[in-house]
N, C-alpha and C positions, 0 to 999 in steps of 0.2 A: 504494500500500500504506500501512498505518498506521505504527505504531512498531515498529522492529526492534531487539531486544536483541542487542548484540554483546559477548560476554564478553571481559574482559581476561585476563591471565595467572593471577591468583589473587585470593582475598578477595572482598570485597563491591564493590570498585570496578568497576562495569560501565557501559560507555557505552551510551547510548540514542541512536538516530538517528531524528529526527522529520522527516517530509516536510512542509514548509510548503506553503501554498497556491500559492506561486510555483514550487514544484518544487525548491527548495533544501533541502539537508539541514542540520538544526540539531542539533548534538551536545549532549547533556546528560549529567550524571553521575547514574547510577541510584541510587547510594548516598545522594545528597542527597534524591532523591524518596522513598526508603525511610525516611530520617530524618524526613521530613515526615509520613509515616504514623505514626511513633512519637509525634511531637508531637501529632498529631490524636487519637491514642488517649488521651493525657493530657488533652487539651482536653475530651473526652467523659466523662472519669472523674468520680466523685463528688468533692465538695469536699475530702474527706480524702485524695485521691490514689488511685493504683492500684498493685497488686502486680505484680511482674515477670511472673507468668503471665498476668495480665489484659492487660498491654501487648503481650505476645507474641501472644496470641490475637487481639486487636483489630487488630494491624498485620500479621498473617499471617506472623510470623517464628517461628523457634525461640527458646527461652529464651536460648540462648547468643548468638544474633545480637542479640536485643532488648537483652540486658545490655550488649553492646559499644556499641550506639548510646546507651543511657542513660548509660553511664559517660562517653562523649565529651560528651554534653550537660551532665552534672553538672560536668565540668571547665571548661566554658565559661560556666556560669551559666544556661543555658537551662532546666535541670531541677535540682530539689533532691530529696534523699531524707531522709525522716524517720528519724532514727537509732533510735528506739524501735520504730516499727511496720514499718519497711522499705519503706513505700510511697513511690512517686515522684509528684511533682507539678511543674507548671510553675514555673520559678524566676524570679528577679528580672530577668534579661535578657529573658525572654519577656514579662514584664509591661511593661518599658520599651518593647519593640518594639511591643506592642499599643497602648500609650498614644500612641506616636508615630504609628502608623497611624491611630488614631482622630482625632488632632488634624488630620490632613490630609484627613479626609473632609468633603465638602461635600454634605449631604443634598439640597439643592435641585438642585444640578448633576447629581447621580447620578439622582435621580428624574426630572428633565427628560429625561435621555438615554434612560431606559427608556420614558417616555411617548412621546417622539418616535419611537422604534423601533416601538412598538405602533401608533401612529396611522398611520405609513407603511404598516404591514402591513394594517391594517383600512381604510385609505383614507377616513378621516373626521376630524372635528375633536374636540379634547379640551382639557382644562384641568387645571392643577395649582393647588391651593389650600393655604394655611396659615392658622393662627390669627393674626389681626391685632387691632388695637385695637378694631375694631367687629365681631369675629366672623370666620367663615370668609371669607378674602379671596383672590381670584384673582390669582396671580402669574405664570402662564404661560397663554396662549391659543394653541394650536398647530393650524394647518391641515395635516392629514395628506394632503391630495390632493383631497378633495371638500369645498369650503367650505360651512358652514352659516351662514345669515344669523341673527345673534343680536345683541341689544342688550348682551350681556355684553362686558366688556373687562378688560384688566389693571387691577386696582384695585377691580373690582366686589366688593361684599360680598354673600354669599349668606345667606339666612335659615337659622337652625338648624331651624326648623319648616317642613316641607314640601319641603325640598331634599334630594337624596340625599347631597350633601356635608355639609350640616348634620346629618343623621341620624348620619353617621359620628362627627362631633365630639361629639354627644350620647351616643353609645355608648361611646366610648373615652376621653373626657376626664372629669376629676372634675367633679361637679355644681357645686362652688364656682367653677369656671372658666366654666361656661355659664349658670348660673342668672340672673345679671343681664341677660345678653343676651336670654334667653327672655322675661323680664319686660318688657324694653324693646320687643321685637317685639309682645307682646300689647297693650301700651299703644298701639302704632302700628296695631293692627288685624289683625295676623297671629296667629291663634289656632288651634292644633290641640289637640284634646282630649287630656288627660293619658293617658287610656287608649289612645288611638290612638298617641301617642308611645311608650308602653311597648311596644305591639305591634311598632312599627317597630324599636325598639332590640333587642327579642328576636329579630326576624327577622335583623337584621345579625349578631348574635352567633352565630346558627345557620348562616347562609349565608356570612358573610364579606364581603358587599357590600350596597349599598343601590341602589335604582332608583326613578326617577320618570318619569311620562309627562305632560309639559306643565304641571306644577304650578308651576314657577318661570318658565319662558319658554314661552308658548304655541307649540305646534308642535314642541317639542323634548323628546326623551326622553334619559335619562342613566342610566348605570351608574357608580357611584363605588366605589372601593376604597381601603383604608387603606395608608399607608406608615409603618412603625414603625422606631424607632432601637434602639440596643444595650440600652437600658433598658426596652424594650417600650412606649415612649411613642409616641403618634401625633404624627408630625412634619409630615405632609402627606397630602393625598388626591389621587388621580388619578381623573379623570372622562372617560368616553368618551361623546360625544354622537351622536345620530341623530335623524332626523325621526320624530316620534311616530306618524305614520300608517304608518310601516314597521314593523308589529308583529313581523315575523319577523326583524328585523335582529339583535336581541340573542338569538341562539340559545344553547343550552346550551354548545356548543363555543366560541362567541365569549366568553361570560362566563367560561368556564374559562381561556381564554387571557389575559383581562384579569386574573384573579386570579393566574395564574402569573407574569405580568410584575410585578405589585405585590409578590409574595413575593420575586422575584429582586431587585427594587430595594431592598426592606427588608434582605435578606441582604447586599447590597453595602454598605449603610450600617452593618451590624453587628448586625442583629436576630438573636437566637439561635434564633428559632422559637417556636411556641406554648408557653405555660407548661404 
């Protein structure tokens, strides 16, 4: 069975019993879970804060219940109330907790974990890239079960023009960051027409991913997806590789799963979602 609510004698203090995977029962305090819903309502509110009625509606409580939780949070510094408007917003303690959590985040470690899970599920090879001194740089190359033979390795630099990873950086990074690298590539003989680049960038903005078939490494196809941080900045890209002759590998369902995993990785890093 799932979660069973066991009421106590009175008030909002209700114990929850959770059946863990091992079969053990883990008790929790339902009032704390309800309090989290109140805080989540404030997190979703406008910058100016939320009125009591809005907090109650969003958290699924009566106004009197919501008011008791808000008062407790005000007393602890988690919430503050504007004296003139009456609106509630997150307080200084909430800010301190958020900053402490952010300081402990390791985007590369988090993104690697999500990529490993995805590749294990899809039984293929993939890579994680970040922006380095010479452009998009591979920092993880992971074999998810069926190895693909490739000349790429950790430390390899991918071109901005022509690679699915590079297209993501062209799409989501400021031109001042990528311009010099594009010019250097063109001086080295890698030239993609500006019009074609613009079409690729527009496609990424529409679809949320980039794909290539053998344009970087002969025989390999790739689908690459962006990883964003709390400031909506591109911090890494995840790429899933396949043999380019296997045209049916990147089905709509697989691409949807790749996008979902990238979104979850971004949210774990602190991404607030699309603007």
